[in-house]
C-alpha positions in Angstrom: 105.0 119.6 110.4 106.9 122.9 110.2 106.7 126.1 112.0 108.2 128.1 109.2 106.7 127.9 105.7 107.3 129.1 102.2 104.9 130.7 99.7 105.1 129.3 96.2 104.8 131.4 93.0 101.1 130.5 93.0 100.7 131.9 96.4 100.3 128.5 98.1 102.0 127.5 101.4 104.4 124.6 101.9 107.1 123.5 104.4 110.6 124.8 104.0 112.1 121.3 104.2 110.1 120.3 101.1 111.3 123.5 99.3 114.9 122.5 100.0 114.3 119.0 98.7 112.7 120.4 95.5 115.5 122.8 95.0 118.1 120.1 95.6 116.4 118.1 92.9 116.5 121.1 90.5 112.7 121.5 90.6 110.5 124.5 91.2 108.7 124.0 94.6 105.0 123.4 94.3 102.6 123.0 97.2 101.6 119.4 96.2 105.1 118.3 97.1 103.9 118.9 100.7 100.2 118.1 100.4 99.5 118.4 104.1 101.3 120.9 106.3 100.8 121.2 110.0 102.0 124.4 111.6 102.1 124.0 115.4 100.3 126.8 117.2 100.6 125.6 120.8 98.7 123.6 123.4 98.3 120.5 121.1 96.9 122.7 118.3 98.1 123.2 114.7 97.1 125.2 111.7 96.2 122.6 109.0 97.1 123.4 105.4 96.0 121.2 102.6 97.5 121.5 99.1 98.8 124.9 100.1 95.6 126.4 101.5 94.7 126.9 105.1 91.8 124.6 106.2 91.7 125.9 109.8 93.1 125.4 113.3 92.6 122.0 114.9 93.5 120.3 118.1 95.5 117.1 117.8 92.2 115.1 118.5 90.3 117.1 115.8 93.1 116.5 113.3 93.3 112.8 114.2 89.6 112.5 113.3 89.9 114.7 110.2 92.9 113.2 108.6 91.1 110.1 107.2 89.1 112.6 105.0 92.4 113.5 103.4 93.1 110.0 101.9 91.6 110.9 98.5 93.5 114.2 98.5 96.7 112.3 99.1 96.0 109.7 96.4 95.1 112.4 93.9 98.2 114.4 94.7 100.5 111.4 94.6 99.1 110.3 91.3 99.6 113.7 89.8 103.2 114.0 91.0 104.0 110.4 90.0 102.7 111.0 86.4 104.7 114.2 86.1 108.1 113.0 87.4 110.4 110.0 86.6 111.0 109.3 90.3 108.7 110.1 93.2 110.2 110.0 96.7 108.0 110.2 99.8 109.3 110.9 103.3 107.3 109.7 106.3 106.9 111.4 109.6 107.8 109.8 112.9 107.9 106.0 112.9 106.0 103.6 110.7 105.4 101.4 113.7 103.7 103.7 116.1 100.9 101.2 116.9 98.9 103.9 118.8 98.6 105.9 115.5 98.5 103.1 112.9 94.7 103.0 112.4 94.8 106.5 111.1 98.3 106.7 109.6 98.5 108.8 106.4 102.2 109.7 106.8 104.0 106.4 106.7 102.8 102.9 105.9 99.3 104.4 105.3 100.7 106.7 102.6 102.7 103.8 101.1 99.5 101.8 100.9 97.6 104.7 99.3 100.4 105.1 96.7 101.0 101.3 96.3 104.6 102.1 97.0 107.4 100.0 98.3 109.2 101.2 101.5 112.8 101.6 102.6 113.2 101.9 106.4 116.2 104.0 107.2 118.0 104.4 110.6 120.7 106.7 111.9 123.6 104.6 113.4 125.1 107.8 115.0 122.2 108.0 117.4 122.7 104.5 118.9 120.4 101.6 119.2 119.7 101.6 115.5 119.7 97.9 115.0 117.3 97.3 117.9 115.2 100.1 116.6 115.1 98.6 113.1 114.4 95.1 114.3 111.7 96.4 116.7 110.1 98.3 113.9 109.9 95.3 111.6 108.5 93.2 114.5 105.7 95.8 115.1 104.7 95.8 111.4 101.9 93.5 110.4 102.3 91.0 107.6 100.9 93.3 104.9 103.2 96.1 105.9 106.3 93.8 105.9 105.4 92.9 102.3 105.5 96.6 101.4 109.0 96.8 102.8 110.0 93.7 100.8 108.4 95.1 97.7 111.2 97.6 97.4 113.4 94.9 95.8 111.0 94.7 92.8 109.8 98.2 92.1 111.1 101.7 91.1 109.1 103.9 93.5 109.9 104.1 97.1 108.9 105.7 100.4 111.6 106.8 102.9 110.8 106.5 106.5 113.5 107.8 108.9 113.7 106.3 112.3 115.7 108.2 114.9 115.9 108.2 118.6 114.6 111.4 120.4 
């Protein structure tokens, strides 16, 4: 989710944070590095951009219903990037243990499952309560999700999920 975006050489739109990450890696930014971009437009509405192209404006309820249709797009995009680069790093959004959103999660554990990727859960000790936050997160994950976190010890691809206090 980003209010400000960047236009790639191909004329496609992506978030500026992903552009910065690409540039920090010495890579040319491409829209598939940010396959789904939500640009808030107010009153629980966002412009939805998929693979750099505007799909339309949706309320949060409409997007919540629509996002499961994006699973094939995410899998295809991930597979293309993963075959192109030596290391693929995914960054989640929000918490991986938001039980109210888990059934339709495509940003955190849902994406890790789509990509068959292990997960590292990261916390920020400067914000306080990090140990309780990490322990609580692990307690809220189901057994399959906990195995994905454990899988990191055995694999080369990983997802980064940042947990921070508001």
